[in-house]
Phi, psi and omega in degrees: 000135178294153172239115190240138172243131178248131181253010186227116184308313183292329179280334171298312178299324178298317179302320178293317181296331180276358171109010178274160174209278183295336181297330181274114186252347180209142180218170178272170179288350178262359180277077188275349177239137354286157186298323182294328176289319179302323180282328193249335184280152176294130179263132188248027180103197179264178182292331182256354180220066181286154179261101186301317182296321179295318178296316181299323181292342179276352178052056182287146171271332184216134176241129181260119182229178180216141184302319183277321185287325188246156184274138185303315183294326178289321177298317179297324177294322178294325182294347179286340182228001179205161174285130182238125173261123181246113177275159177219094190250112181238356180199180183298317180299319177299319180296318179298314179298320179299315180298318179294320178299313181294322176305317178295316185295328184252014178062040177231046186298314183296318179296321180294319178297317180297318181295314181294326178297318180292319178297314179300319180298312182295321181284333174294318177295320180298317180301322180290338182277345182282108181263333176209153178245126183267133181298135187204164173230138183249108182276130175247347185207159179231144180057067005272162174291129177232144183232163174281129178254199180286162179074018179243156177298321179300318180303316180290321178296326176302318180296319178294334180271001177092023180241141175255118186285117181289348179253018185294339179277353178255141190281139170060250187231077184286157172277152174217167179234158179303321181300321179293318180294327179294334182271344183265149177274091186238112182288321185230138169250119179259117178260116186277151178284348179206154000287335174272131184278074178299145182223181181303324181298332179283328173299314182299320180295317186278330187299321179292333180274334182232066187296337182272354179258143172270126185249126182225152173273137177232156180281109183299328180298325182290333181264342189232353180268114183258092179187214180295341178296344177297336175296319177287327180300316181301317179292320180297315180296321177302313180292323181297319179297331181281339186259337184272000000 
């Protein structure tokens, strides 16, 4: 039986969806899904501050990591004693390839193929449902304000949800200021639930400064978790398009 450590919350949930249980021996403190794993599995630190000694003590055969979520030097240290799979997910196609890769690595190829087929089907229907794209900015952080830019998975998910990212020409996660947003024609401000936990009070703070923008809270997992949660994302985006 394989012994697997996952350093990526969305990929931890994917391992469960593909049918693993006892094989997964370690997860991060941010791997909140599934809940029973969060309560029972050994936690090996956060995505950016993993505990190497604890991971090594679990004697993993395979470690699941991600280029953006995890730090390069820590991944290289892990590679000295275990096989490490590092995903790099920036769009839907990358996510599909990642699921298929992991399916191969954990001997769940058929389950992975079935899952990706369903995801592709749901997102194809979703693409056909997008009749217009509303200009928007997707906030991931406060103090300083940071937004999702181009070349990110979030940027592509925004398009599937019917939003046109006003920061798509800027790379990755740029900083922005209220003054800049006041000058841009932005119909919607999307405040994500993660990594910064935006709440109603932040809507209240921003609305007076950006009166021409509609400001809403959105579920960050739906926009940034690349795994089986994309099945829920497609349904979430459909409903979101009907409400905005």
